[in-house]
N, C-alpha and C positions, 0 to 999 in steps of 0.2 A: 434460684435454680434448685431443682429437685434432687433427690438422692440418686447418684449415678448408678447405684446397684439396680435400681428399678427403672432406669431409662431404657427406652427402646432403641435398638441399633439396627443398622442395615449394612449390607455390603455395597460399596460404591466402586465404580470403575471409571478411570479417567481416559483421556484421548490416547494415552500410551498403552492402554489395555492393562494397567496396573490396578490391583484390587486392594481395598482397605476397608476397615470397619469405621462407620460414621454414625453419630447420634441422629436419629430421624427428626428430632425437633430443631436441629440447627440447619441453617442454610448451607447448601452444598457449595464446595469450592468451584470456581469456574472450570468448565470442561468436564465435570463429574456428573454421573447419573447413578441412581440406585439400580442394582442388578441382583435380584433374588429376594429371598425371604427376610424377615425381620425377627429379632429376638433380643436376648441379653447380649452384652458385650462378649462374655465368655462363649456363648453359643455361636456367635458370628466368627470369633477367632478360631474356634474348633472347625467350623465349616470351611473357612478359608484353608486351613491346614489340610483338611481331608479332600477337598474338591477342586481347589484352584492350584495351578502349577505356576511357580514363579518363573517369569520369562523376561527376556530382554525387551525394553520398551519398543513399541511399534515403530517409531521413527528410525531406530537403528537397524531394523530388519526389512523395511519397506524399500524395494528396489527403486532407484530414481532414474534409471534409464541410461546413465552415463556409460555403463560397460556392456550394454546390450549387444553391440556388434563386435566386441573384442573376442579374441581367441585365447584359449588356455595355452600357457607355456608348457612345453614338454618336460 
């Protein structure tokens, strides 16, 4: 394995819309895809901090229809 300082990294996103930095030479984890530019590990960490907002995973915020017809309590 090569020197990690010179490895190329990219930003990956999973099905839950969570972002992370991942080495481009490794196989992606199931359900992940590359999203955006590539660069050094540090460059990608900085990019995530600057441009990506930490959010609740998608499955926790996707409405499932159970409460669609309910009424709000006063």
